[in-house]
N, C-alpha and C positions, 0 to 999 in steps of 0.2 A: 578535574574536581575529584576529591576522594569521597567514596561512598561507603563508609563503614567506620570501624574504630581503629583500624591500623594506621600508624603514622609512617611517613616516608622520611628517610634521612639519606644523605649522600652514601653511595655504595650499596643501597638496597638493590636486590635483584628480583625480577619478576618476569612473567611471560607477557609479551605484548601481542595482542591479537589485532591485526589490521587487515581488512577485507578477508582474503583467504590465507594470509600468512600468519604464522605463529613463531615468534623468536624470543629467546632469552635476552633480556636487556638489563642494564645497570644504570641507576641514577648517578650522573657524574656531578651535577650541581643543581642546587635549588636557587634559581635566579631571583624570583620575586614571589611574595605572597600577595594575592589580589583579592578584592572583594568579589564574591561570586555573583552578586546582583548587579553591581555597577561596573565591574572591571577595573576599578581604580586601584592604584598601588596602596598596599597596607604596610609592607615591610620589604626592604631589600636584603638579600642574602640571609634568609632565615635558616636556623639550624635544622628545623624539622617542620613538616606539614602534618596536621592532625586530621582525623576524619571530619568530613563536612566542609573543609576549607578548599580553596582553589589556589593554584600556583602555576607559575611558569617554570618548568624544569628542563634541564638538558639531560637527554637520555642517549646512551650509547648501546646499540645492538651488539651482541656478542657473535653474531653471524650476519652475513649479508642479507638485506631485506629491501624490498622496493616499496617506498611510501611516496605519497603525493601531499602537497600543501592543500589544506582544507579550502582556502579561498579560490584555488584553481580547479580542483576536482573534489567537491564535497563528499561524494560517495567513497572516495579512496583516502580521505584525509581524517577519518574518524578512527579511534582505537579504544581498546579495553586493556586494562592492566589487571592481571590475574596472578594470584599466589595461593597455594594450597587449595586449588579448585574453587576459589572464591573471588569474584570480581570486587576489587577494592578501589578502582579508579576508572574514570572515563575521560576522554579528551579529544582534542583536535590537534593536528599537526600545523604548527605556525611556520616553521622553516625546516629545510632539509639540507644537510651538508653532504655534498656528493664526493665520493672517494674513488 
């Protein structure tokens, strides 16, 4: 969920803070915009996500990072999205692609 006035579009870069890790990431795809109260689908493949909205996005770290799926390890599956020393998003990890 975005907490602020900043919008997210594909190719946005930000720092992702997950447990003790800090890594630069890039949004590769905005999959779905979802209702933040019910979790139901609002829009598929939106062009951007505005502040106060919730979405499912695909993020690619620009350096190796260890993350866990929230449903398996809740303490290690939460993250913050930070840019310009301002938290603009929070979320949980739904899936992890191992490389």
